[in-house]
VOBA-1610 file (N, C-alpha, C; in pm, whole numbers, padded with zeros to 5 digits, always signed):
BEGIN
Unk+01356+01425+02129Unk+01386+01345+02058Unk+01467+01339+01900Unk+01595+01282+01929Unk+01668+01328+01796Unk+01724+01153+01824Unk+01820+01172+01650Unk+01867+01059+01609Unk+01945+00953+01681Unk+01973+01020+01758Unk+02076+00954+01854Unk+02022+00864+01973Unk+01885+00923+01972Unk+01857+00842+02114Unk+01697+00721+02047Unk+01739+00794+01908Unk+01650+00706+01837Unk+01725+00541+01797Unk+01802+00564+01749Unk+01917+00487+01750Unk+01953+00399+01834Unk+01999+00466+01954Unk+01998+00383+02074Unk+01882+00280+02111Unk+01768+00373+02099Unk+01658+00278+02134Unk+01590+00160+02076Unk+01625+00197+01941Unk+01601+00077+01839Unk+01714-00060+01858Unk+01846+00004+01886Unk+01929-00093+01914Unk+01895-00193+02027Unk+01887-00147+02157Unk+01832-00158+02280Unk+01694-00297+02269Unk+01603-00216+02175Unk+01501-00313+02123Unk+01530-00462+02079Unk+01622-00451+01964Unk+01679-00529+01910Unk+01738-00681+01980Unk+01824-00612+02040Unk+01907-00648+02162Unk+01797-00732+02244Unk+01710-00659+02309Unk+01602-00757+02382Unk+01542-00894+02281Unk+01473-00830+02204Unk+01431-00950+02074Unk+01483-01063+02054Unk+01618-00995+02043Unk+01702-01141+01998Unk+01709-01243+02147Unk+01741-01142+02281Unk+01743-01243+02388Unk+01651-01270+02429Unk+01490-01277+02367Unk+01374-01330+02455Unk+01360-01394+02349Unk+01375-01425+02221Unk+01371-01542+02147Unk+01433-01651+02176Unk+01532-01644+02206Unk+01639-01702+02247Unk+01593-01792+02375Unk+01547-01704+02465Unk+01513-01749+02587Unk+01351-01827+02579Unk+01267-01802+02492Unk+01158-01850+02469Unk+01174-02007+02388Unk+01293-01984+02310Unk+01295-02120+02228Unk+01382-02228+02316Unk+01455-02186+02469Unk+01477-02332+02564Unk+01359-02315+02625Unk+01251-02279+02637Unk+01159-02244+02735Unk+01104-02436+02792Unk+01101-02483+02860Unk+01032-02620+02903Unk+00969-02632+03010Unk+00947-02526+03116Unk+00865-02508+03251Unk+00790-02385+03238Unk+00742-02422+03302Unk+00669-02220+03338Unk+00763-02122+03381Unk+00886-02122+03437Unk+00936-02018+03475Unk+01075-02003+03371Unk+01134-01924+03379Unk+01232-01860+03309Unk+01380-01881+03431Unk+01361-01836+03553Unk+01450-01798+03606Unk+01600-01884+03651Unk+01697-01817+03664Unk+01793-01916+03730Unk+01911-01922+03636Unk+01863-01895+03475Unk+01978-01898+03374Unk+02050-01795+03327Unk+02152-01758+03255Unk+02228-01647+03212Unk+02142-01601+03118Unk+02069-01664+03030Unk+01982-01599+02963Unk+01873-01508+03009Unk+01782-01586+03116Unk+01673-01545+03176Unk+01764-01385+03233Unk+01908-01385+03269Unk+01940-01261+03380Unk+01962-01146+03243Unk+02017-01205+03128Unk+02072-01114+03051Unk+01931-01090+02948Unk+01811-01159+02963Unk+01717-01071+02904Unk+01644-00954+03019Unk+01676-01010+03192Unk+01594-00894+03239Unk+01719-00786+03226Unk+01839-00801+03207Unk+01893-00699+03197Unk+01867-00577+03075Unk+01794-00675+02976Unk+01865-00631+02818Unk+01683-00542+02837Unk+01566-00589+02914Unk+01431-00511+02938Unk+01465-00396+03009Unk+01557-00375+03087Unk+01621-00283+03191Unk+01663-00171+03079Unk+01767-00194+03005Unk+01837-00134+02950Unk+01731-00032+02828Unk+01637-00115+02793Unk+01510-00087+02667Unk+01418-00003+02758Unk+01376+00009+02878Unk+01308+00077+02929Unk+01365+00192+02967Unk+01527+00184+02992Unk+01600+00363+03038Unk+01621+00450+02824Unk+01634+00327+02723Unk+01626+00389+02619Unk+01522+00468+02614Unk+01428+00415+02593Unk+01252+00467+02595Unk+01232+00593+02675Unk+01278+00592+02777Unk+01233+00689+02880Unk+01363+00798+02790Unk+01450+00790+02793Unk+01540+00908+02707Unk+01477+00939+02616Unk+01432+00850+02532Unk+01358+00850+02396Unk+01257+01005+02370Unk+01140+00963+02524Unk+01054+01069+02549Unk+01098+01177+02625Unk+01245+01184+02685Unk+01278+01294+02738Unk+01267+01435+02645Unk+01232+01533+02676Unk+01245+01659+02592Unk+01398+01720+02545Unk+01456+01737+02373Unk+01594+01786+02406Unk+01601+01882+02431
//
């Protein structure tokens, strides 16, 4: 772990949380599929997963 990977993980987490909160605000039914926001949230989740894996990788 170094400062760069830590900051990248923080940035990805903040992006994911912003999108997830936006998606949650538009929640009207039991499903979130099919919107731009849901797709962006899924992508942000995958990016966050990758950043967290990079954070755990020994340097």
